[in-house]
All heavy atoms as TSV, in Angstrom:
chain	resi	resn	atom	element	x	y	z
A	1	MET	N	N	86.242	-65.233	-35.993
A	1	MET	CA	C	85.531	-66.279	-35.031
A	1	MET	C	C	86.690	-66.805	-34.033
A	1	MET	O	O	87.716	-67.254	-34.612
A	1	MET	CB	C	84.897	-67.383	-35.682
A	1	MET	CG	C	84.470	-68.489	-34.936
A	1	MET	SD	S	83.765	-69.927	-35.763
A	1	MET	CE	C	82.077	-69.571	-35.591
A	2	ILE	N	N	86.401	-66.912	-32.900
A	2	ILE	CA	C	87.381	-67.529	-31.786
A	2	ILE	C	C	86.843	-68.967	-31.697
A	2	ILE	O	O	85.628	-69.184	-31.394
A	2	ILE	CB	C	87.406	-66.731	-30.614
A	2	ILE	CG1	C	87.862	-65.308	-30.958
A	2	ILE	CG2	C	88.173	-67.335	-29.657
A	2	ILE	CD1	C	87.787	-64.266	-29.893
A	3	CYS	N	N	87.787	-69.938	-31.644
A	3	CYS	CA	C	87.421	-71.367	-31.395
A	3	CYS	C	C	88.378	-71.992	-30.594
A	3	CYS	O	O	89.655	-71.813	-30.856
A	3	CYS	CB	C	87.305	-71.876	-32.669
A	3	CYS	SG	S	86.739	-73.736	-32.669
A	4	VAL	N	N	88.097	-72.833	-29.640
A	4	VAL	CA	C	88.958	-73.597	-28.850
A	4	VAL	C	C	88.660	-75.037	-29.016
A	4	VAL	O	O	87.368	-75.419	-28.817
A	4	VAL	CB	C	88.843	-73.230	-27.332
A	4	VAL	CG1	C	89.858	-74.172	-26.485
A	4	VAL	CG2	C	89.360	-71.697	-27.139
A	5	THR	N	N	89.614	-75.949	-29.459
A	5	THR	CA	C	89.380	-77.399	-29.427
A	5	THR	C	C	90.220	-78.080	-28.625
A	5	THR	O	O	91.352	-77.591	-28.412
A	5	THR	CB	C	89.388	-77.857	-30.897
A	5	THR	OG1	O	90.738	-77.573	-31.382
A	5	THR	CG2	C	88.292	-77.264	-31.789
A	6	TRP	N	N	89.823	-79.108	-27.916
A	6	TRP	CA	C	90.578	-79.921	-27.120
A	6	TRP	C	C	90.656	-81.260	-27.780
A	6	TRP	O	O	89.694	-81.970	-28.093
A	6	TRP	CB	C	89.885	-80.158	-25.795
A	6	TRP	CG	C	89.895	-78.903	-24.838
A	6	TRP	CD1	C	89.165	-77.839	-25.109
A	6	TRP	CD2	C	90.543	-78.753	-23.617
A	6	TRP	NE1	N	89.357	-76.979	-24.140
A	6	TRP	CE2	C	90.086	-77.487	-23.197
A	6	TRP	CE3	C	91.370	-79.518	-22.830
A	6	TRP	CZ2	C	90.651	-76.936	-22.004
A	6	TRP	CZ3	C	91.741	-78.930	-21.656
A	6	TRP	CH2	C	91.378	-77.674	-21.278
A	7	GLU	N	N	91.878	-81.918	-27.819
A	7	GLU	CA	C	92.070	-83.324	-28.273
A	7	GLU	C	C	92.746	-84.120	-27.147
A	7	GLU	O	O	93.719	-83.628	-26.613
A	7	GLU	CB	C	92.890	-83.237	-29.622
A	7	GLU	CG	C	92.315	-82.536	-30.826
A	7	GLU	CD	C	93.297	-82.588	-31.943
A	7	GLU	OE1	O	93.496	-83.594	-32.401
A	7	GLU	OE2	O	93.689	-81.438	-32.312
A	8	LEU	N	N	92.197	-85.213	-26.913
A	8	LEU	CA	C	92.706	-86.151	-25.900
A	8	LEU	C	C	93.075	-87.358	-26.566
A	8	LEU	O	O	92.297	-87.951	-27.206
A	8	LEU	CB	C	91.690	-86.393	-24.849
A	8	LEU	CG	C	91.002	-85.120	-24.125
A	8	LEU	CD1	C	89.890	-85.604	-23.209
A	8	LEU	CD2	C	92.047	-84.391	-23.304
A	9	GLU	N	N	94.403	-87.723	-26.272
A	9	GLU	CA	C	94.823	-88.954	-26.962
A	9	GLU	C	C	95.494	-89.917	-25.883
A	9	GLU	O	O	96.339	-89.450	-25.147
A	9	GLU	CB	C	95.970	-88.638	-28.102
A	9	GLU	CG	C	96.546	-89.724	-28.696
A	9	GLU	CD	C	97.727	-89.275	-29.706
A	9	GLU	OE1	O	97.736	-88.054	-30.138
A	9	GLU	OE2	O	98.581	-90.129	-30.005
A	10	GLU	N	N	95.103	-91.036	-25.787
A	10	GLU	CA	C	95.547	-92.023	-24.863
A	10	GLU	C	C	96.952	-92.371	-25.174
A	10	GLU	O	O	97.268	-92.552	-26.416
A	10	GLU	CB	C	94.683	-93.336	-24.713
A	10	GLU	CG	C	95.072	-94.299	-23.756
A	10	GLU	CD	C	94.182	-95.416	-23.629
A	10	GLU	OE1	O	93.019	-95.331	-24.115
A	10	GLU	OE2	O	94.708	-96.493	-23.168
A	11	GLN	N	N	97.828	-92.400	-24.170
A	11	GLN	CA	C	99.184	-92.717	-24.439
A	11	GLN	C	C	99.612	-93.676	-23.252
A	11	GLN	O	O	100.269	-93.144	-22.312
A	11	GLN	CB	C	100.185	-91.577	-24.647
A	11	GLN	CG	C	99.893	-90.793	-25.830
A	11	GLN	CD	C	100.986	-89.638	-26.124
A	11	GLN	OE1	O	101.800	-89.347	-25.247
A	11	GLN	NE2	N	101.126	-89.427	-27.327
A	12	GLY	N	N	99.342	-94.826	-23.419
A	12	GLY	CA	C	99.548	-95.724	-22.290
A	12	GLY	C	C	98.744	-95.365	-21.017
A	12	GLY	O	O	97.468	-95.234	-21.193
A	13	GLU	N	N	99.423	-95.110	-19.928
A	13	GLU	CA	C	98.628	-94.765	-18.813
A	13	GLU	C	C	98.418	-93.194	-18.686
A	13	GLU	O	O	97.919	-92.786	-17.671
A	13	GLU	CB	C	99.347	-95.203	-17.415
A	13	GLU	CG	C	99.303	-96.829	-17.325
A	13	GLU	CD	C	99.955	-97.301	-15.996
A	13	GLU	OE1	O	100.154	-96.395	-15.146
A	13	GLU	OE2	O	100.244	-98.456	-16.042
A	14	ASN	N	N	98.849	-92.442	-19.729
A	14	ASN	CA	C	98.801	-91.052	-19.772
A	14	ASN	C	C	97.824	-90.655	-20.782
A	14	ASN	O	O	97.468	-91.357	-21.715
A	14	ASN	CB	C	100.171	-90.442	-19.910
A	14	ASN	CG	C	101.286	-90.761	-18.833
A	14	ASN	OD1	O	100.918	-90.620	-17.650
A	14	ASN	ND2	N	102.316	-91.317	-19.330
A	15	THR	N	N	97.491	-89.243	-20.780
A	15	THR	CA	C	96.683	-88.763	-21.744
A	15	THR	C	C	97.431	-87.420	-22.239
A	15	THR	O	O	97.906	-86.537	-21.463
A	15	THR	CB	C	95.382	-88.283	-21.147
A	15	THR	OG1	O	94.735	-89.429	-20.585
A	15	THR	CG2	C	94.424	-87.673	-22.190
A	16	LEU	N	N	97.575	-87.385	-23.507
A	16	LEU	CA	C	98.127	-86.266	-24.211
A	16	LEU	C	C	96.997	-85.320	-24.503
A	16	LEU	O	O	96.053	-85.702	-25.242
A	16	LEU	CB	C	98.786	-86.631	-25.501
A	16	LEU	CG	C	99.330	-85.391	-26.281
A	16	LEU	CD1	C	100.480	-84.654	-25.598
A	16	LEU	CD2	C	99.919	-85.908	-27.726
A	17	VAL	N	N	97.041	-84.004	-24.020
A	17	VAL	CA	C	96.000	-82.991	-24.218
A	17	VAL	C	C	96.675	-82.023	-25.189
A	17	VAL	O	O	97.708	-81.415	-25.065
A	17	VAL	CB	C	95.683	-82.156	-22.965
A	17	VAL	CG1	C	94.679	-81.186	-23.180
A	17	VAL	CG2	C	95.271	-83.246	-21.877
A	18	THR	N	N	95.917	-81.856	-26.368
A	18	THR	CA	C	96.319	-80.823	-27.330
A	18	THR	C	C	95.273	-79.839	-27.485
A	18	THR	O	O	94.062	-80.201	-27.735
A	18	THR	CB	C	96.639	-81.405	-28.616
A	18	THR	OG1	O	97.616	-82.450	-28.606
A	18	THR	CG2	C	96.962	-80.343	-29.763
A	19	ILE	N	N	95.497	-78.506	-27.240
A	19	ILE	CA	C	94.559	-77.415	-27.351
A	19	ILE	C	C	94.906	-76.560	-28.486
A	19	ILE	O	O	95.981	-76.238	-28.700
A	19	ILE	CB	C	94.535	-76.633	-26.066
A	19	ILE	CG1	C	94.146	-77.411	-24.875
A	19	ILE	CG2	C	93.595	-75.276	-26.251
A	19	ILE	CD1	C	94.193	-76.660	-23.544
A	20	THR	N	N	93.878	-76.228	-29.464
A	20	THR	CA	C	94.130	-75.415	-30.512
A	20	THR	C	C	93.123	-74.243	-30.278
A	20	THR	O	O	91.850	-74.440	-30.104
A	20	THR	CB	C	93.672	-76.145	-31.816
A	20	THR	OG1	O	94.674	-77.350	-31.926
A	20	THR	CG2	C	94.042	-75.273	-33.017
A	21	HIS	N	N	93.636	-73.117	-30.079
A	21	HIS	CA	C	92.935	-71.791	-29.852
A	21	HIS	C	C	93.115	-70.964	-31.098
A	21	HIS	O	O	94.161	-70.423	-31.274
A	21	HIS	CB	C	93.393	-71.141	-28.527
A	21	HIS	CG	C	92.486	-70.184	-28.027
A	21	HIS	ND1	N	92.669	-69.638	-26.817
A	21	HIS	CD2	C	91.473	-69.462	-28.671
A	21	HIS	CE1	C	91.838	-68.678	-26.598
A	21	HIS	NE2	N	91.096	-68.583	-27.653
A	22	THR	N	N	92.105	-70.820	-31.823
A	22	THR	CA	C	92.280	-69.949	-33.101
A	22	THR	C	C	91.315	-68.754	-33.105
A	22	THR	O	O	90.479	-68.645	-32.252
A	22	THR	CB	C	91.888	-70.787	-34.343
A	22	THR	OG1	O	90.388	-71.111	-34.202
A	22	THR	CG2	C	92.613	-72.039	-34.604
A	23	GLY	N	N	91.777	-67.758	-33.824
A	23	GLY	CA	C	91.069	-66.432	-33.747
A	23	GLY	C	C	91.522	-65.367	-32.749
A	23	GLY	O	O	90.985	-64.325	-32.843
A	24	ILE	N	N	92.460	-65.738	-31.912
A	24	ILE	CA	C	92.881	-64.832	-30.971
A	24	ILE	C	C	93.764	-63.738	-31.453
A	24	ILE	O	O	93.804	-62.720	-30.945
A	24	ILE	CB	C	93.724	-65.468	-29.714
A	24	ILE	CG1	C	95.023	-66.199	-30.360
A	24	ILE	CG2	C	92.889	-66.464	-29.039
A	24	ILE	CD1	C	95.836	-66.899	-29.299
A	25	GLU	N	N	94.256	-63.865	-32.700
A	25	GLU	CA	C	95.010	-62.800	-33.296
A	25	GLU	C	C	94.106	-61.494	-33.491
A	25	GLU	O	O	94.542	-60.417	-33.517
A	25	GLU	CB	C	95.531	-63.187	-34.677
A	25	GLU	CG	C	96.466	-64.343	-34.653
A	25	GLU	CD	C	95.633	-65.654	-34.627
A	25	GLU	OE1	O	94.368	-65.724	-34.993
A	25	GLU	OE2	O	96.260	-66.733	-34.306
A	26	THR	N	N	92.760	-61.750	-33.674
A	26	THR	CA	C	91.916	-60.544	-33.866
A	26	THR	C	C	91.605	-59.859	-32.643
A	26	THR	O	O	91.011	-58.806	-32.655
A	26	THR	CB	C	90.565	-61.136	-34.442
A	26	THR	OG1	O	90.025	-61.982	-33.459
A	26	THR	CG2	C	90.783	-61.748	-35.776
A	27	MET	N	N	91.948	-60.380	-31.426
A	27	MET	CA	C	91.556	-59.849	-30.151
A	27	MET	C	C	92.667	-58.731	-29.615
A	27	MET	O	O	92.425	-57.894	-28.791
A	27	MET	CB	C	91.392	-60.998	-29.136
A	27	MET	CG	C	90.232	-61.758	-29.362
A	27	MET	SD	S	90.004	-63.024	-28.024
A	27	MET	CE	C	89.530	-61.992	-26.747
A	28	GLU	N	N	93.851	-58.732	-30.355
A	28	GLU	CA	C	94.927	-57.805	-29.859
A	28	GLU	C	C	94.461	-56.386	-30.046
A	28	GLU	O	O	94.943	-55.545	-29.387
A	28	GLU	CB	C	96.105	-58.081	-30.650
A	28	GLU	CG	C	96.773	-59.473	-30.185
A	28	GLU	CD	C	98.195	-59.640	-30.777
A	28	GLU	OE1	O	98.792	-58.631	-31.040
A	28	GLU	OE2	O	98.536	-60.691	-30.777
A	29	VAL	N	N	93.525	-56.090	-30.825
A	29	VAL	CA	C	93.005	-54.719	-30.976
A	29	VAL	C	C	92.330	-54.233	-29.754
A	29	VAL	O	O	92.249	-53.098	-29.532
A	29	VAL	CB	C	92.027	-54.575	-32.129
A	29	VAL	CG1	C	92.758	-54.885	-33.474
A	29	VAL	CG2	C	90.808	-55.406	-32.006
A	30	ASN	N	N	92.016	-55.123	-28.783
A	30	ASN	CA	C	91.341	-54.825	-27.550
A	30	ASN	C	C	92.384	-54.471	-26.359
A	30	ASN	O	O	91.986	-54.172	-25.339
A	30	ASN	CB	C	90.510	-55.967	-26.945
A	30	ASN	CG	C	89.375	-56.281	-27.939
A	30	ASN	OD1	O	88.525	-55.372	-28.331
A	30	ASN	ND2	N	89.093	-57.464	-28.360
A	31	GLY	N	N	93.582	-54.487	-26.786
A	31	GLY	CA	C	94.594	-54.066	-25.766
A	31	GLY	C	C	95.588	-55.023	-25.551
A	31	GLY	O	O	95.530	-56.289	-25.925
A	32	PRO	N	N	96.669	-54.768	-24.714
A	32	PRO	CA	C	97.863	-55.699	-24.495
A	32	PRO	C	C	97.436	-56.929	-23.642
A	32	PRO	O	O	98.061	-57.980	-23.764
A	32	PRO	CB	C	98.789	-54.790	-23.768
A	32	PRO	CG	C	98.112	-53.669	-23.233
A	32	PRO	CD	C	96.895	-53.342	-24.185
A	33	ASP	N	N	96.350	-56.899	-22.928
A	33	ASP	CA	C	95.938	-58.029	-22.153
A	33	ASP	C	C	95.370	-59.086	-23.103
A	33	ASP	O	O	95.324	-60.283	-22.566
A	33	ASP	CB	C	94.780	-57.609	-21.184
A	33	ASP	CG	C	95.192	-56.676	-19.984
A	33	ASP	OD1	O	96.417	-56.701	-19.839
A	33	ASP	OD2	O	94.338	-56.092	-19.401
A	34	PHE	N	N	94.997	-58.743	-24.256
A	34	PHE	CA	C	94.589	-59.847	-25.241
A	34	PHE	C	C	95.554	-60.326	-26.121
A	34	PHE	O	O	95.352	-60.835	-27.218
A	34	PHE	CB	C	93.345	-59.231	-25.891
A	34	PHE	CG	C	92.126	-59.002	-24.962
A	34	PHE	CD1	C	91.878	-57.874	-24.428
A	34	PHE	CD2	C	91.309	-60.018	-24.698
A	34	PHE	CE1	C	90.951	-57.542	-23.487
A	34	PHE	CE2	C	90.128	-59.762	-23.814
A	34	PHE	CZ	C	90.031	-58.656	-23.251
A	35	ALA	N	N	96.914	-60.123	-25.876
A	35	ALA	CA	C	97.983	-60.488	-26.751
A	35	ALA	C	C	98.062	-62.121	-26.693
A	35	ALA	O	O	97.785	-62.661	-25.708
A	35	ALA	CB	C	99.277	-59.931	-26.380
A	36	LYS	N	N	98.585	-62.630	-27.830
A	36	LYS	CA	C	98.574	-64.085	-27.938
A	36	LYS	C	C	99.481	-64.740	-26.860
A	36	LYS	O	O	99.116	-65.704	-26.374
A	36	LYS	CB	C	99.251	-64.496	-29.319
A	36	LYS	CG	C	99.332	-65.900	-29.654
A	36	LYS	CD	C	99.808	-66.152	-30.962
A	36	LYS	CE	C	99.864	-67.673	-31.128
A	36	LYS	NZ	N	100.317	-67.957	-32.622
A	37	THR	N	N	100.574	-63.964	-26.525
A	37	THR	CA	C	101.409	-64.450	-25.470
A	37	THR	C	C	100.490	-64.628	-24.077
A	37	THR	O	O	100.911	-65.634	-23.308
A	37	THR	CB	C	102.611	-63.712	-25.137
A	37	THR	OG1	O	102.239	-62.363	-24.864
A	37	THR	CG2	C	103.479	-63.792	-26.262
A	38	ASN	N	N	99.709	-63.885	-23.815
A	38	ASN	CA	C	98.879	-63.973	-22.546
A	38	ASN	C	C	98.083	-65.229	-22.633
A	38	ASN	O	O	97.750	-65.865	-21.594
A	38	ASN	CB	C	98.050	-62.679	-22.305
A	38	ASN	CG	C	98.845	-61.430	-21.882
A	38	ASN	OD1	O	99.979	-61.722	-21.412
A	38	ASN	ND2	N	98.347	-60.379	-22.141
A	39	PHE	N	N	97.456	-65.591	-23.744
A	39	PHE	CA	C	96.602	-66.669	-23.890
A	39	PHE	C	C	97.462	-68.007	-23.678
A	39	PHE	O	O	97.117	-68.803	-22.963
A	39	PHE	CB	C	95.923	-66.748	-25.320
A	39	PHE	CG	C	94.835	-65.724	-25.306
A	39	PHE	CD1	C	94.979	-64.534	-25.895
A	39	PHE	CD2	C	93.539	-66.218	-24.798
A	39	PHE	CE1	C	93.792	-63.663	-25.878
A	39	PHE	CE2	C	92.469	-65.290	-24.850
A	39	PHE	CZ	C	92.582	-64.023	-25.396
A	40	THR	N	N	98.740	-67.951	-24.131
A	40	THR	CA	C	99.562	-69.068	-24.069
A	40	THR	C	C	99.911	-69.186	-22.649
A	40	THR	O	O	99.847	-70.313	-22.094
A	40	THR	CB	C	100.924	-68.815	-24.888
A	40	THR	OG1	O	100.565	-68.646	-26.288
A	40	THR	CG2	C	101.762	-70.045	-24.783
A	41	GLY	N	N	100.264	-68.286	-21.908
A	41	GLY	CA	C	100.538	-68.321	-20.557
A	41	GLY	C	C	99.253	-68.728	-19.695
A	41	GLY	O	O	99.425	-69.606	-18.861
A	42	GLY	N	N	98.168	-68.309	-20.028
A	42	GLY	CA	C	96.914	-68.776	-19.366
A	42	GLY	C	C	96.542	-70.184	-19.682
A	42	GLY	O	O	96.251	-70.909	-18.578
A	43	TRP	N	N	96.737	-70.663	-20.906
A	43	TRP	CA	C	96.462	-72.203	-21.015
A	43	TRP	C	C	97.504	-72.948	-20.327
A	43	TRP	O	O	97.286	-74.112	-19.741
A	43	TRP	CB	C	96.430	-72.442	-22.463
A	43	TRP	CG	C	95.197	-72.062	-23.239
A	43	TRP	CD1	C	95.118	-71.199	-24.259
A	43	TRP	CD2	C	93.949	-72.590	-22.954
A	43	TRP	NE1	N	93.784	-71.080	-24.665
A	43	TRP	CE2	C	93.025	-71.897	-23.787
A	43	TRP	CE3	C	93.320	-73.470	-22.106
A	43	TRP	CZ2	C	91.730	-72.170	-23.741
A	43	TRP	CZ3	C	91.962	-73.720	-21.936
A	43	TRP	CH2	C	91.188	-72.949	-22.904
A	44	THR	N	N	98.863	-72.495	-20.317
A	44	THR	CA	C	99.874	-73.174	-19.664
A	44	THR	C	C	99.529	-73.360	-18.144
A	44	THR	O	O	99.717	-74.411	-17.538
A	44	THR	CB	C	101.264	-72.592	-19.899
A	44	THR	OG1	O	101.503	-72.550	-21.255
A	44	THR	CG2	C	102.276	-73.347	-19.110
A	45	TYR	N	N	99.167	-72.233	-17.578
A	45	TYR	CA	C	98.747	-72.210	-16.134
A	45	TYR	C	C	97.652	-73.161	-15.891
A	45	TYR	O	O	97.705	-74.020	-14.970
A	45	TYR	CB	C	98.338	-70.912	-15.721
A	45	TYR	CG	C	97.726	-70.954	-14.305
A	45	TYR	CD1	C	98.374	-71.105	-13.139
A	45	TYR	CD2	C	96.207	-70.724	-14.250
A	45	TYR	CE1	C	97.703	-71.109	-11.939
A	45	TYR	CE2	C	95.594	-70.848	-13.080
A	45	TYR	CZ	C	96.301	-71.093	-11.954
A	45	TYR	OH	O	95.623	-71.149	-10.699
A	46	PHE	N	N	96.589	-73.070	-16.602
A	46	PHE	CA	C	95.415	-73.992	-16.372
A	46	PHE	C	C	95.844	-75.410	-16.455
A	46	PHE	O	O	95.252	-76.249	-15.681
A	46	PHE	CB	C	94.212	-73.722	-17.253
A	46	PHE	CG	C	93.558	-72.380	-16.759
A	46	PHE	CD1	C	93.441	-71.165	-17.395
A	46	PHE	CD2	C	92.843	-72.520	-15.592
A	46	PHE	CE1	C	92.940	-70.069	-16.924
A	46	PHE	CE2	C	92.241	-71.302	-15.054
A	46	PHE	CZ	C	92.167	-70.134	-15.702
A	47	LEU	N	N	96.607	-75.894	-17.549
A	47	LEU	CA	C	96.884	-77.225	-17.782
A	47	LEU	C	C	97.900	-77.721	-16.756
A	47	LEU	O	O	97.873	-78.884	-16.345
A	47	LEU	CB	C	97.454	-77.410	-19.276
A	47	LEU	CG	C	96.208	-77.346	-20.210
A	47	LEU	CD1	C	96.678	-77.387	-21.624
A	47	LEU	CD2	C	95.202	-78.506	-19.962
A	48	GLU	N	N	99.087	-76.994	-16.621
A	48	GLU	CA	C	100.166	-77.392	-15.808
A	48	GLU	C	C	99.989	-77.228	-14.329
A	48	GLU	O	O	100.645	-77.999	-13.558
A	48	GLU	CB	C	101.465	-76.819	-16.299
A	48	GLU	CG	C	101.779	-77.303	-17.701
A	48	GLU	CD	C	103.051	-76.724	-18.136
A	48	GLU	OE1	O	103.777	-75.882	-17.410
A	48	GLU	OE2	O	103.472	-76.962	-19.417
A	49	ASP	N	N	99.309	-76.099	-13.932
A	49	ASP	CA	C	99.148	-75.856	-12.445
A	49	ASP	C	C	97.756	-76.174	-11.860
A	49	ASP	O	O	97.491	-77.030	-11.158
A	49	ASP	CB	C	99.477	-74.452	-12.146
A	49	ASP	CG	C	100.982	-74.102	-12.566
A	49	ASP	OD1	O	101.753	-74.967	-12.392
A	49	ASP	OD2	O	101.194	-72.961	-12.923
A	50	ALA	N	N	96.813	-75.544	-12.412
A	50	ALA	CA	C	95.400	-75.560	-11.892
A	50	ALA	C	C	94.852	-76.892	-12.044
A	50	ALA	O	O	94.276	-77.407	-11.114
A	50	ALA	CB	C	94.475	-74.480	-12.387
A	51	LEU	N	N	94.833	-77.505	-13.197
A	51	LEU	CA	C	94.296	-78.846	-13.520
A	51	LEU	C	C	94.943	-79.978	-12.635
A	51	LEU	O	O	94.294	-80.743	-12.136
A	51	LEU	CB	C	94.267	-79.136	-15.063
A	51	LEU	CG	C	93.643	-80.498	-15.438
A	51	LEU	CD1	C	92.253	-80.627	-14.925
A	51	LEU	CD2	C	93.828	-80.693	-16.881
A	52	MET	N	N	96.278	-79.838	-12.725
A	52	MET	CA	C	97.097	-80.889	-11.995
A	52	MET	C	C	96.714	-80.884	-10.447
A	52	MET	O	O	96.671	-81.777	-9.770
A	52	MET	CB	C	98.574	-80.727	-12.252
A	52	MET	CG	C	98.912	-81.012	-13.597
A	52	MET	SD	S	98.349	-82.598	-14.217
A	52	MET	CE	C	99.453	-83.603	-13.466
A	53	LYS	N	N	96.629	-79.574	-9.816
A	53	LYS	CA	C	96.241	-79.492	-8.503
A	53	LYS	C	C	94.862	-79.935	-8.234
A	53	LYS	O	O	94.612	-80.717	-7.311
A	53	LYS	CB	C	96.302	-78.022	-8.189
A	53	LYS	CG	C	96.025	-77.723	-6.630
A	53	LYS	CD	C	96.135	-76.220	-6.324
A	53	LYS	CE	C	97.400	-75.664	-6.136
A	53	LYS	NZ	N	97.577	-74.361	-5.837
A	54	TYR	N	N	94.090	-79.692	-9.117
A	54	TYR	CA	C	92.603	-80.171	-9.019
A	54	TYR	C	C	92.475	-81.773	-9.037
A	54	TYR	O	O	91.969	-82.378	-8.187
A	54	TYR	CB	C	91.627	-79.622	-10.206
A	54	TYR	CG	C	90.324	-80.236	-10.135
A	54	TYR	CD1	C	89.332	-79.789	-9.317
A	54	TYR	CD2	C	89.981	-81.224	-11.051
A	54	TYR	CE1	C	88.072	-80.366	-9.266
A	54	TYR	CE2	C	88.724	-81.721	-11.123
A	54	TYR	CZ	C	87.784	-81.367	-10.191
A	54	TYR	OH	O	86.473	-81.970	-10.123
A	55	LEU	N	N	93.196	-82.219	-9.995
A	55	LEU	CA	C	93.257	-83.674	-10.150
A	55	LEU	C	C	93.980	-84.440	-8.976
A	55	LEU	O	O	93.560	-85.521	-8.554
A	55	LEU	CB	C	93.903	-84.162	-11.438
A	55	LEU	CG	C	93.154	-83.805	-12.652
A	55	LEU	CD1	C	93.911	-84.034	-14.015
A	55	LEU	CD2	C	91.800	-84.378	-12.755
A	56	GLY	N	N	94.908	-83.673	-8.416
A	56	GLY	CA	C	95.666	-84.314	-7.355
A	56	GLY	C	C	94.775	-84.353	-6.035
A	56	GLY	O	O	95.059	-85.176	-5.197
A	57	SER	N	N	93.822	-83.462	-5.980
A	57	SER	CA	C	93.050	-83.421	-4.899
A	57	SER	C	C	91.834	-84.416	-4.819
A	57	SER	O	O	91.100	-84.495	-3.828
A	57	SER	CB	C	92.358	-81.936	-4.574
A	57	SER	OG	O	91.394	-81.681	-5.663
A	58	LYS	N	N	91.728	-85.244	-5.893
A	58	LYS	CA	C	90.660	-86.112	-6.142
A	58	LYS	C	C	91.126	-87.473	-5.641
A	58	LYS	O	O	92.091	-87.904	-5.779
A	58	LYS	CB	C	90.105	-86.171	-7.506
A	58	LYS	CG	C	89.490	-84.820	-8.014
A	58	LYS	CD	C	88.195	-84.709	-7.224
A	58	LYS	CE	C	87.602	-83.355	-7.602
A	58	LYS	NZ	N	86.561	-82.904	-6.815
C-alpha cells in the first residue's frame, strides 16, 4: 500500500511541513523512473519551488 501523509506544525509565523510517503519501495519494480530518489526530488521540487511560487503569486 502506498500512503502519503502531510503534517503541518505552526512555528511562530511559519509552518513546518512534514511529508511521509510510505510504500514507494515496492514501486521500483516498475522501472528506474519509480526509484525512491525520484520521489524525493519530486517532493522537494513541489514544496520548495512550485508551492512557494504559487503562494508568492497570491
